[in-house]
N, C-alpha and C positions, 0 to 999 in steps of 0.2 A: 265582522272583522273591523278593527280600528282603522280609521281613514289613513293614518300614517303608515300602516302596514302595507297599503297599496303602493306606497312610494319608497319605503325604506330601502328596498333592495335594488332600486334603479342604479345602474353603474353610471359614474360620471368621471370622465377623463379630463384632467386639468393640466394644461401645459404652461399657461402664463396668465397674467392678469394686468389690467391697466386701470387707472383711476382718472376720472374726468370730473372736474369741478364745474358746478352750476351755480348761478346766483341771480337774484332778482331784487332790485332796489325798490322798496316800497315807500321810500321817503322817511318813514318813522324808523325803519331798520332795513338792513340788507340780509335777506335770507340766503344762506349758502347750504348746498348739499353736495354729495359726491356720488357719482354713478360708478359702480364697480362692473368692469367688463371681464368676465372669466372666459378663457378661450381654451379649446381643446378639440382635437379630431375634426378640424374644419368648421366648428361651430362656435357660437358666442352666446353666453348667458349674461343677463344684466340684472342688477339690483341697485337700490338707492339708499344711501346712508342719510338719515334725516336728523342726525345729531344737531342740536340747536346752537351750540356754542361755536361761533365762527373760528375761534382759535383752534378748537378741536378739529374742525374741518380743514383748516389750513395746514395743520401739522400732519394730518393724514395724507393730504394730497402731496405734501413735500417729502415726507419721510415714511410713508406707509407702504412702500413698494417691495418690501423684503419679507413678507409673510410666507411661510413654507406651505403654500396651498397646492403646489403641483404634485401630481401623482394619480394613481388609479384608486378610486374610492367607490363606495356606494353612498347614497345620500345619508344613510345612517352612520357609516364610519366617518364620513366627512364631518358630520355634526359632532361626533365624538372628538375628532381632531380639534375643532374650534373650542371645545371645552378646555383644552390644554393650552391655547394660545392667548397671548396678550394682544389685543387688537388695537391698542392705542399707543402710539409712540410716546406721548405724554398725556397725562390726564387720566380719565375724562373729567370734564367740568362738573358733571353730575353722574351718580352711579347708574341711573337708568340708561345712559347713553351707551353702555356696554351692549345692552340688548339691541338698541337701535342699530349699531354697526353689525352685530352678529346677524340680525335679520337681513340686512343688506347683502351680506355674503351668502347666507343660506338661500335667500330668494334667487340670487344669481345662479347658485349651484342647482337649484331646482329647475330654473329655466334652461340651463345648459344640459342637464341630465335628460329632460323631456325632449329637447331638440335632438340630442344624440340618439335617443330611442325612437324618434320620428312620431311622437305622440304629443297630446296636449294634456294640460292639467285636468280639464273637464272629463276627458276620456279615461284618464288614469284613475280618477276617483269615482267614475261612473255617475256623474251628475250633469244635468243639462243647464247651461247658463240661462238665466232669466233676466228680464228687464229690471233695472235697479232704481228704486225710489230713492231720491236724495233730498237732503235739506241744505240750506245755505247757513254756514256757521259764521257768526260775527259778534264782536263786541261793539257796543254803541259808544259814540264819542263822549267826551267830558267838556262841558256839562252835557248830561244825557239828552238824546233827542231820538225820536222815532223816524226822523227824516230818511236815514239810510234804508231802513226797511221799506218805507213807502216808495222810494225811488226804484228799488229792485222789483217791488210789486207792480209798479207802473210798466216796467219792461216785460214782466211775466206775472199776471195775476194769479197763476196757479202755484207759485213758489211757496215752499214751507221753510221754516227757520229754526235754527238752534241758536239761542241767544245767551249771553253771559251777564246775568244780573249783577249789579254792584250796589253797595249801600246808598249811593246817590240817587237810585231810582225812586221817584216819588209816586204818589197815587195818580197824578195826572198823566205821567208817562206810561205807567202800567195800563191805565184805561185806554190810551191811544193804541198800545200794542194789542190789548185784548180785542179791540174793535177790528183789527185786521183779520182776526180769525186764522192767522197763519203761523202760530208758534207751536211747534211740536215738542221741543226740548229746552229746558233751562239748565245751563251748565253753571252750577254754583261755585265750582273750582275750590271747594273747601278741603279737598283731599290733597292738594298740593302744599308742600312744606319746603321752605328754603328755595323757592323758584321765583322768577320775575312775575308769575301770574297768580301768586298766593292771594286767596280771598277768604280771610278768616270768617267763621260762622257769625252771622248777624241775625239774631232772632226776629227783629222787626222786618228785615228784608225777607227772611224765610216765610214768615206768616203772610206777608203781603203777596208774594208771588204764588205760594202754594194755594191760597184761596182764590186769587184772581184767575189762575190758569188751571182749572180743575182737571183737565185732560192731559196736561203736559207732563213729560218725564222730568224728574228732578234729579239731575246728575251730580254726583260727587259732593254731597253736603258735608259740612264739618259738624259731625254729631258730637255734642257735648251736653252738659247738664241743662243748658239753656235752650239749645236748638232741638234736642231729641224729642222732648215732649211736644213741641210744635209740629214736628214732622211725623209723629207716631201715627196719626190718623191717615197719613198719606204714604205709608211705607210701601204700599203696593205700587207706587209710582217712583220710588227711589231706585235709581240705577247708578252703576259704578263704572268708572273709566280708569283713572290714574292708579288705583290700588291693584288692578287686575293684570297679572302676568302669568297666571297658571291656574289650573283647576284648584290647587291648594289655596290660592288666594280667594277664590269664590267660596270655598267651604269654610274659610276663616272669617267671613263677614259676620257682622253682629246679628244679622237676620237673613234668611234666604231671599235672594233677589228674584224678582219676576222678569228682570231684563238687565242686560249688561251691554256696555260699549266695548267692542273688540277692536283694538288697534294692533294689527299684526306686528308692528315694530316693537311694541311693548313686550312681546313674548320671546323675542330673540330667536329661539329655535323653532323649526317647522313642527317638530313633534309636540312641543308644548301648545302651539297654536291649534293644531288639528285635534289634539286630545281635548282641548277646551270646546271646540266645535262639537265633538262627539258628546261630551258631558252635558252641554247645554241642550242638545237635542234629546238626550235620554231623560233629562230632568224637566223638560218643558220650559226652559228658561229662554225667553226671547232675546235675540241678539240684534245689534245694529253696528255697522262698521264705522270706524273713525279714521281720520287722516292726520298727517303730521306736516301739513304744508309742503307736500312733495312738489318738486319742480320738474321732475323727469319721469322715468318709467314707473316709479313707485306708485304714482297715482292710478295709472291703469291697472297695476297689479292689485291694489286694494279694491278697485271696482270689480275686477275679475272675481276675487274671493267673495265679495258681497253678492255677485250674481249667482254664485254656487250655493252659498250657505245662509244668506238672509236678505234676499232681494226686496222683500216687501216692507222692510222696516225704515225708520227715519234715518237713513245712512248718511253720515257726515263725510261723504266722498264726492262732493260736487266737482265737476270738471274744473280745470285750472282757470277758465274764463271768469269764474266766480271769485278768484283771488284779487281781481281788480277792484279799485275803490269805487268805480262807477260801472253800471251795466253798459255793455256795448251791443251792437247789432248781431243777430244770428246766434243768440245764446242757446246752448243745448238745453233741452227741456227734460224734466222728470216725468215719467221714468226713462232712464237712460238705456237705450237698446244695447245689448251685449255685443261686444265686438272683439272677441278673443282671436289671437292668431291661431292658424290651423295646427301649429305645433308650439310647444313651449309654455311659458308662464308669462304672457304679455297680453295686454288689451290695448286696442287703439282708441279706447274711450278717453 
């Protein structure tokens, strides 16, 4: 049975909803998200909209309170309702944000349906939560320096990292990073187009890091006539994130992947996400989870999913303490013990 089929018929009674704005000032930018509180039958379900454009978040919090969500639904029929609704008062700034907001609402509906049924996600899909291995994801400063990685390793020598290579990385820096022995994934960010994090393919950079880190995953390269020949011997380590929103996207890749990064918010609907988990399981495609700088309950929810579907991978789902610029005392260690609520779709991780 498909995993979604275990959830599709769950009834969910929605009477009202509220929106709660969250923000965190990082100095270089202010991160804003919106927590969606769906209420019905004496219960509350929550989800988090991780849309990056502050204007999109502000307009939602100010003018997004009139969506016709109330009524008696199943999770399947509620998802069909969202197919027909415009979830942005204005915008969005980027097309993928539609799925980000949809995931927030669908994850809140899942949480509410499970609570109204008196059960948990783990029980509903008949999976036991496992301890989650996580990595710390970061970009290095400019000019590039390995010092941030070394400071975090001083706080926890067992930490693993997902780093964002840039064309300014030279041999000396790469050598320093290799010597840490702590890099699991290199996010080349070559699949992003028209975003603030675009990183066009650089054949020199790709050759440098692919050779220097022979065991690391190479995420989201920009494959073109210059870079594709360089990465061809390393295709077994090429993994994808930004292009993956459905099973069809995996099947449409230039070559079959051995691993992909699954960010639930990219999928929008619960069905597309769970169908992708099923597909990867059937095809033997390894998965690791990815986050979107969640400030609220969304972080615990992606940790919960990782604990059920891919606990032993280099999951980019580190607890929020790792969003700070410097390590503090009492950092949670990897692997992260699962801490799901007894009912619903929430984790205290």
